[in-house]
C-alpha positions in Angstrom: 80.8 99.1 96.4 83.0 97.0 98.8 83.9 99.4 101.4 80.8 100.3 101.4 79.2 96.8 102.2 82.1 95.9 105.0 81.2 98.9 106.8 77.5 98.7 106.6 77.3 97.4 109.6 78.7 99.5 112.0 77.3 103.5 112.4 78.5 106.3 110.3 80.4 107.8 113.1 82.7 104.9 113.3 84.1 105.0 110.0 84.8 108.8 110.0 88.5 108.8 111.1 87.8 112.9 112.8 86.0 111.0 115.6 89.7 110.0 116.9 91.2 112.5 116.5 92.6 113.4 120.3 95.5 115.3 121.9 98.9 113.4 121.4 99.0 111.7 117.7 102.0 111.3 116.0 102.5 113.9 113.7 100.8 113.0 109.9 100.5 113.6 106.7 96.8 114.3 105.2 96.7 113.9 101.4 93.1 114.0 98.7 93.3 114.7 95.7 90.9 118.2 95.5 88.5 115.4 92.8 87.8 112.8 95.0 83.6 112.1 94.9 84.6 108.7 97.1 86.6 110.9 100.7 85.5 114.1 99.8 88.1 116.6 100.5 86.7 118.7 102.9 86.9 115.4 105.1 90.3 116.0 105.1 90.3 119.1 105.8 88.4 118.5 108.7 90.8 116.4 110.5 93.2 118.5 110.4 91.2 121.0 111.8 90.9 119.1 114.4 94.1 117.5 114.9 95.6 121.2 115.4 92.4 121.7 117.1 94.2 119.3 120.1 97.4 120.9 119.3 99.0 118.3 116.4 101.1 118.5 114.0 99.8 117.6 110.4 100.4 118.5 106.8 97.8 118.5 104.6 98.4 118.1 101.4 95.4 118.6 98.7 96.3 117.8 94.8 94.3 119.6 92.7 92.7 117.8 89.3 93.8 114.5 91.3 91.1 112.1 91.8 91.1 108.9 95.0 92.5 106.4 92.8 94.8 109.7 91.5 96.3 109.7 94.6 97.3 105.7 94.7 98.2 106.2 90.9 101.2 108.8 91.9 103.3 106.9 93.2 103.9 104.7 90.1 106.8 106.3 87.7 103.7 107.2 85.0 101.8 108.6 86.4 104.0 110.6 88.9 103.6 114.1 87.1 100.1 114.4 88.2 100.7 115.1 91.9 104.2 114.9 93.8 102.9 112.5 96.5 105.9 110.6 97.1 108.4 113.0 97.2 105.8 115.0 99.9 105.8 111.5 102.0 109.6 111.1 101.9 110.0 115.1 103.0 107.5 115.0 105.6 109.4 111.2 107.2 112.9 113.5 106.8 111.2 116.3 108.7 110.5 114.0 111.1 113.2 112.1 111.3 115.4 115.2 111.6 113.3 116.3 115.1 
């Protein structure tokens, strides 16, 4: 609710990352939970598609059974088994560092 109030004074298009996609973007890892009801997974899919259309490197990971908060919780040791977010980030950084 606080985030929505924060963005309520700007146009909807201004709050959407997909509207800022362009060529020559840095490589990106986009993660989302398949059960996210705050930032719907189709937003991640759409952003991935648009970035790739411009020739950018994008890795997209969608975690089944995970919601919005579950992505953050997956960083903690207790919830790490819910989604391999930390491992995926580590692998992405290693892959980019090797280039």
